[in-house]
TORPA-4810 file (N, C-alpha, C, O; in nm, 3 decimals):
<nodes>
NODE_1_-1.700_0.970_-1.193_-1.759_0.900_-1.285_-1.890_0.933_-1.362_-1.988_0.988_-1.313_M
NODE_2_-1.875_0.889_-1.489_-2.011_0.930_-1.581_-2.140_0.868_-1.505_-2.143_0.750_-1.470_N
NODE_3_-2.248_0.961_-1.483_-2.369_0.909_-1.444_-2.419_0.797_-1.503_-2.452_0.701_-1.433_K
NODE_4_-2.433_0.794_-1.663_-2.478_0.668_-1.727_-2.405_0.549_-1.709_-2.466_0.442_-1.721_N
NODE_5_-2.274_0.550_-1.678_-2.213_0.434_-1.637_-2.218_0.383_-1.500_-2.200_0.263_-1.475_L
NODE_6_-2.241_0.473_-1.409_-2.285_0.458_-1.293_-2.436_0.402_-1.254_-2.462_0.344_-1.148_D
NODE_7_-2.527_0.430_-1.355_-2.669_0.380_-1.383_-2.614_0.245_-1.431_-2.597_0.156_-1.348_E
NODE_8_-2.592_0.229_-1.524_-2.542_0.079_-1.569_-2.497_0.005_-1.474_-2.555_-0.104_-1.469_K
NODE_9_-2.413_0.022_-1.391_-2.330_-0.077_-1.295_-2.437_-0.092_-1.194_-2.452_-0.197_-1.132_I
NODE_10_-2.523_0.030_-1.173_-2.622_-0.002_-1.039_-2.724_-0.109_-1.105_-2.761_-0.197_-1.027_A
NODE_11_-2.764_-0.114_-1.212_-2.876_-0.171_-1.265_-2.820_-0.334_-1.293_-2.902_-0.425_-1.300_L
NODE_12_-2.699_-0.355_-1.306_-2.663_-0.509_-1.305_-2.611_-0.554_-1.177_-2.500_-0.518_-1.137_D
NODE_13_-2.692_-0.635_-1.108_-2.673_-0.687_-0.968_-2.576_-0.799_-0.971_-2.561_-0.872_-0.874_K
NODE_14_-2.505_-0.814_-1.088_-2.394_-0.923_-1.110_-2.254_-0.808_-1.107_-2.140_-0.854_-1.115_N
NODE_15_-2.268_-0.713_-1.100_-2.131_-0.654_-1.088_-2.112_-0.565_-0.956_-2.180_-0.471_-0.917_I
NODE_16_-2.002_-0.623_-0.902_-1.955_-0.530_-0.796_-1.866_-0.421_-0.806_-1.750_-0.440_-0.844_I
NODE_17_-1.913_-0.293_-0.773_-1.846_-0.165_-0.801_-1.724_-0.197_-0.668_-1.763_-0.204_-0.552_K
NODE_18_-1.573_-0.216_-0.705_-1.518_-0.216_-0.597_-1.487_-0.069_-0.559_-1.487_0.025_-0.639_A
NODE_19_-1.458_-0.061_-0.410_-1.430_0.051_-0.363_-1.289_0.051_-0.270_-1.239_-0.051_-0.222_R
NODE_20_-1.246_0.160_-0.257_-1.085_0.133_-0.221_-1.089_0.165_-0.052_-1.156_0.253_0.002_F
NODE_21_-0.992_0.060_0.021_-1.015_0.087_0.154_-0.824_0.055_0.196_-0.771_-0.040_0.140_H
NODE_22_-0.782_0.100_0.245_-0.665_0.099_0.270_-0.606_-0.052_0.321_-0.486_-0.081_0.318_P
NODE_23_-0.704_-0.132_0.365_-0.638_-0.275_0.427_-0.673_-0.376_0.294_-0.638_-0.492_0.311_E
NODE_24_-0.725_-0.351_0.188_-0.742_-0.426_0.116_-0.615_-0.509_0.057_-0.529_-0.445_-0.003_T
NODE_25_-0.603_-0.630_0.069_-0.513_-0.685_-0.022_-0.543_-0.705_-0.147_-0.655_-0.700_-0.200_N
NODE_26_-0.411_-0.734_-0.207_-0.429_-0.722_-0.370_-0.529_-0.825_-0.424_-0.588_-0.796_-0.528_W
NODE_27_-0.555_-0.947_-0.363_-0.646_-1.047_-0.419_-0.810_-1.055_-0.392_-0.891_-1.135_-0.438_E
NODE_28_-0.832_-0.925_-0.286_-0.942_-0.895_-0.220_-1.049_-0.772_-0.280_-1.017_-0.674_-0.347_E
NODE_29_-1.157_-0.804_-0.242_-1.241_-0.692_-0.268_-1.308_-0.644_-0.143_-1.363_-0.714_-0.058_V
NODE_30_-1.294_-0.512_-0.145_-1.362_-0.450_-0.006_-1.518_-0.451_-0.038_-1.561_-0.389_-0.136_Y
NODE_31_-1.594_-0.515_0.037_-1.723_-0.510_0.023_-1.821_-0.421_0.108_-1.942_-0.402_0.096_L
NODE_32_-1.728_-0.374_0.198_-1.828_-0.279_0.290_-1.782_-0.272_0.471_-1.679_-0.318_0.521_G
NODE_33_-1.863_-0.219_0.522_-1.842_-0.201_0.656_-1.965_-0.311_0.730_-2.062_-0.340_0.660_N
NODE_34_-1.958_-0.360_0.848_-2.022_-0.444_0.898_-2.040_-0.450_1.037_-1.928_-0.428_1.083_I
NODE_35_-2.128_-0.469_1.139_-2.111_-0.496_1.268_-2.049_-0.604_1.280_-2.085_-0.706_1.222_E
NODE_36_-1.933_-0.598_1.369_-1.869_-0.727_1.416_-1.968_-0.845_1.463_-1.953_-0.963_1.432_I
NODE_37_-2.083_-0.788_1.550_-2.169_-0.894_1.592_-2.229_-0.999_1.469_-2.247_-1.121_1.475_D
NODE_38_-2.249_-0.925_1.382_-2.338_-1.006_1.268_-2.213_-1.046_1.150_-2.262_-1.081_1.042_I
NODE_39_-2.100_-1.047_1.154_-2.007_-1.074_1.074_-2.033_-1.236_1.011_-2.045_-1.268_0.892_F
NODE_40_-2.037_-1.321_1.129_-2.022_-1.433_1.122_-2.157_-1.497_0.991_-2.145_-1.600_0.923_H
NODE_41_-2.255_-1.417_0.989_-2.363_-1.416_0.907_-2.337_-1.427_0.762_-2.399_-1.489_0.676_L
NODE_42_-2.224_-1.350_0.755_-2.181_-1.341_0.574_-2.134_-1.464_0.556_-2.065_-1.531_0.633_V
NODE_43_-2.193_-1.504_0.398_-2.182_-1.650_0.370_-2.057_-1.674_0.306_-2.012_-1.788_0.306_G
NODE_44_-1.986_-1.563_0.240_-1.846_-1.575_0.179_-1.764_-1.660_0.253_-1.752_-1.639_0.373_W
NODE_45_-1.687_-1.782_0.184_-1.624_-1.850_0.278_-1.460_-1.789_0.302_-1.385_-1.836_0.388_T
NODE_46_-1.425_-1.692_0.220_-1.295_-1.658_0.199_-1.286_-1.497_0.305_-1.180_-1.439_0.329_T
NODE_47_-1.425_-1.450_0.354_-1.449_-1.328_0.418_-1.335_-1.308_0.498_-1.266_-1.404_0.534_K
NODE_48_-1.305_-1.180_0.531_-1.182_-1.137_0.625_-1.265_-1.005_0.686_-1.335_-0.920_0.630_R
NODE_49_-1.232_-1.021_0.803_-1.274_-0.857_0.903_-1.175_-0.765_0.903_-1.066_-0.823_0.908_L
NODE_50_-1.165_-0.657_0.900_-1.048_-0.578_0.896_-1.045_-0.493_1.034_-1.104_-0.540_1.132_G
NODE_51_-0.985_-0.382_1.043_-0.973_-0.326_1.193_-1.030_-0.183_1.145_-1.133_-0.156_1.205_I
NODE_52_-1.001_-0.112_1.078_-1.020_0.067_1.076_-1.171_0.064_0.969_-1.152_0.023_0.855_K
NODE_53_-1.295_0.101_1.002_-1.383_0.130_0.938_-1.396_0.278_0.884_-1.392_0.370_0.966_A
NODE_54_-1.409_0.298_0.780_-1.440_0.467_0.725_-1.560_0.488_0.668_-1.631_0.402_0.615_Y
NODE_55_-1.585_0.619_0.681_-1.728_0.667_0.615_-1.698_0.694_0.475_-1.584_0.690_0.430_D
NODE_56_-1.816_0.723_0.399_-1.830_0.739_0.282_-1.708_0.876_0.240_-1.650_0.881_0.132_I
NODE_57_-1.690_0.967_0.341_-1.593_1.065_0.310_-1.454_1.028_0.313_-1.365_1.090_0.254_A
NODE_58_-1.440_0.932_0.380_-1.281_0.866_0.433_-1.240_0.894_0.555_-1.126_0.878_0.597_G
NODE_59_-1.353_0.944_0.627_-1.301_0.975_0.796_-1.337_0.834_0.845_-1.411_0.756_0.786_N
NODE_60_-1.272_0.810_0.965_-1.283_0.714_1.057_-1.405_0.709_1.113_-1.459_0.811_1.156_L
NODE_61_-1.461_0.592_1.119_-1.630_0.550_1.155_-1.620_0.584_1.309_-1.542_0.538_1.392_S
NODE_62_-1.715_0.671_1.323_-1.768_0.657_1.503_-1.867_0.548_1.543_-1.914_0.539_1.656_S
NODE_63_-1.898_0.459_1.436_-2.003_0.343_1.488_-1.925_0.229_1.565_-1.866_0.141_1.503_I
NODE_64_-1.928_0.234_1.708_-1.878_0.118_1.754_-1.905_-0.027_1.692_-2.015_-0.052_1.643_P
NODE_65_-1.797_-0.127_1.696_-1.795_-0.248_1.659_-1.842_-0.230_1.503_-1.933_-0.304_1.466_N
NODE_66_-1.799_-0.159_1.431_-1.801_-0.153_1.287_-1.653_-0.182_1.256_-1.552_-0.153_1.319_F
NODE_67_-1.669_-0.243_1.148_-1.515_-0.300_1.084_-1.525_-0.315_0.922_-1.633_-0.355_0.878_H
NODE_68_-1.439_-0.290_0.848_-1.438_-0.335_0.705_-1.441_-0.486_0.685_-1.397_-0.554_0.777_P
NODE_69_-1.487_-0.545_0.578_-1.483_-0.684_0.538_-1.453_-0.693_0.409_-1.512_-0.617_0.332_F
NODE_70_-1.373_-0.771_0.366_-1.327_-0.839_0.257_-1.331_-0.990_0.196_-1.317_-1.091_0.264_F
NODE_71_-1.353_-0.988_0.066_-1.380_-1.126_0.028_-1.280_-1.150_-0.110_-1.262_-1.069_-0.201_V
NODE_72_-1.233_-1.259_-0.100_-1.150_-1.303_-0.214_-1.195_-1.268_-0.357_-1.311_-1.297_-0.387_Q
NODE_73_-1.133_-1.223_-0.428_-1.190_-1.164_-0.574_-1.257_-1.275_-0.644_-1.363_-1.277_-0.706_R
NODE_74_-1.142_-1.398_-0.610_-1.196_-1.540_-0.691_-1.306_-1.620_-0.654_-1.352_-1.706_-0.730_R
NODE_75_-1.355_-1.594_-0.529_-1.467_-1.656_-0.480_-1.577_-1.572_-0.529_-1.685_-1.624_-0.556_E
NODE_76_-1.556_-1.435_-0.545_-1.678_-1.378_-0.590_-1.704_-1.364_-0.761_-1.811_-1.328_-0.809_L
NODE_77_-1.583_-1.402_-0.842_-1.586_-1.419_-0.939_-1.626_-1.572_-0.998_-1.683_-1.582_-1.106_E
NODE_78_-1.599_-1.665_-0.934_-1.654_-1.791_-0.935_-1.778_-1.824_-0.914_-1.822_-1.931_-0.954_N
NODE_79_-1.864_-1.718_-0.836_-2.026_-1.693_-0.829_-2.088_-1.629_-0.919_-2.211_-1.637_-0.918_A
NODE_80_-2.032_-1.562_-1.004_-2.077_-1.527_-1.121_-2.088_-1.367_-1.131_-2.164_-1.305_-1.205_G
NODE_81_-1.981_-1.307_-1.025_-2.005_-1.163_-1.020_-1.868_-1.115_-1.104_-1.769_-1.187_-1.115_F
NODE_82_-1.878_-0.985_-1.158_-1.781_-0.909_-1.231_-1.757_-0.809_-1.129_-1.846_-0.747_-1.070_T
NODE_83_-1.618_-0.795_-1.110_-1.522_-0.662_-1.014_-1.521_-0.578_-1.121_-1.482_-0.609_-1.233_I
NODE_84_-1.572_-0.452_-1.082_-1.575_-0.346_-1.188_-1.480_-0.269_-1.097_-1.531_-0.255_-0.986_F
NODE_85_-1.346_-0.208_-1.109_-1.274_-0.103_-1.035_-1.265_0.009_-1.125_-1.205_0.008_-1.232_I
NODE_86_-1.331_0.110_-1.075_-1.321_0.265_-1.140_-1.202_0.314_-1.164_-1.130_0.308_-1.064_P
NODE_87_-1.142_0.371_-1.276_-1.024_0.399_-1.277_-1.021_0.532_-1.202_-1.123_0.600_-1.193_P
NODE_88_-0.878_0.580_-1.134_-0.850_0.662_-1.079_-0.849_0.787_-1.184_-0.873_0.767_-1.303_T
NODE_89_-0.822_0.906_-1.138_-0.792_1.028_-1.236_-0.657_1.000_-1.289_-0.637_1.017_-1.410_K
NODE_90_-0.566_0.961_-1.215_-0.449_0.938_-1.264_-0.427_0.841_-1.339_-0.338_0.858_-1.421_E
NODE_91_-0.494_0.716_-1.339_-0.516_0.623_-1.426_-0.569_0.661_-1.587_-0.532_0.619_-1.697_D
NODE_92_-0.664_0.750_-1.551_-0.692_0.795_-1.695_-0.591_0.917_-1.735_-0.585_0.947_-1.854_L
NODE_93_-0.537_0.965_-1.670_-0.431_1.068_-1.728_-0.325_0.979_-1.802_-0.290_1.009_-1.916_E
NODE_94_-0.272_0.865_-1.733_-0.187_0.803_-1.780_-0.227_0.720_-1.948_-0.151_0.684_-2.038_L
NODE_95_-0.348_0.713_-1.938_-0.386_0.639_-2.046_-0.419_0.724_-2.137_-0.455_0.673_-2.243_A
NODE_96_-0.419_0.855_-2.129_-0.463_0.973_-2.208_-0.613_0.964_-2.238_-0.658_1.000_-2.347_G
NODE_97_-0.681_0.920_-2.151_-0.846_0.912_-2.165_-0.913_1.022_-2.071_-0.848_1.095_-1.998_K
NODE_98_-1.048_1.024_-2.083_-1.121_1.112_-1.995_-1.235_1.027_-1.951_-1.267_0.933_-2.023_T
NODE_99_-1.288_1.046_-1.862_-1.404_0.970_-1.806_-1.510_0.975_-1.921_-1.573_0.870_-1.914_R
NODE_100_-1.542_1.029_-1.993_-1.622_0.990_-2.118_-1.584_0.901_-2.203_-1.674_0.841_-2.261_F
NODE_101_-1.454_0.871_-2.231_-1.392_0.754_-2.321_-1.460_0.640_-2.249_-1.526_0.561_-2.317_D
NODE_102_-1.452_0.627_-2.140_-1.521_0.494_-2.056_-1.635_0.438_-2.132_-1.643_0.320_-2.166_L
NODE_103_-1.729_0.536_-2.158_-1.846_0.495_-2.211_-1.845_0.380_-2.339_-1.931_0.296_-2.364_L
NODE_104_-1.715_0.407_-2.413_-1.727_0.341_-2.530_-1.632_0.222_-2.491_-1.609_0.143_-2.582_E
NODE_105_-1.581_0.201_-2.382_-1.504_0.075_-2.342_-1.595_-0.014_-2.266_-1.573_-0.135_-2.276_I
NODE_106_-1.694_0.026_-2.191_-1.785_-0.063_-2.117_-1.898_-0.091_-2.211_-1.990_-0.164_-2.176_V
</nodes>
């Protein structure tokens, strides 16, 4: 992704940059991994705990009691968040765009 676009998203605290997780349902957003002991502290009413946590490189996490967690997209949007789903390389190729073209879209 373009560095300027990443910085713009990082500065806007109302944008959630969705990340891929294989357990994500179509109406959910994967928000990261969390220790099972503190999951109950997450305030989202539609939260869901997953099974397998992965690290940033896509490897299974070796941290004990670490699980992915998800929240319904509608709850996040109703709370004022914008969900940004970065396009994949395949998405861009199908659209005939490059990552630099995204600067004009955003």
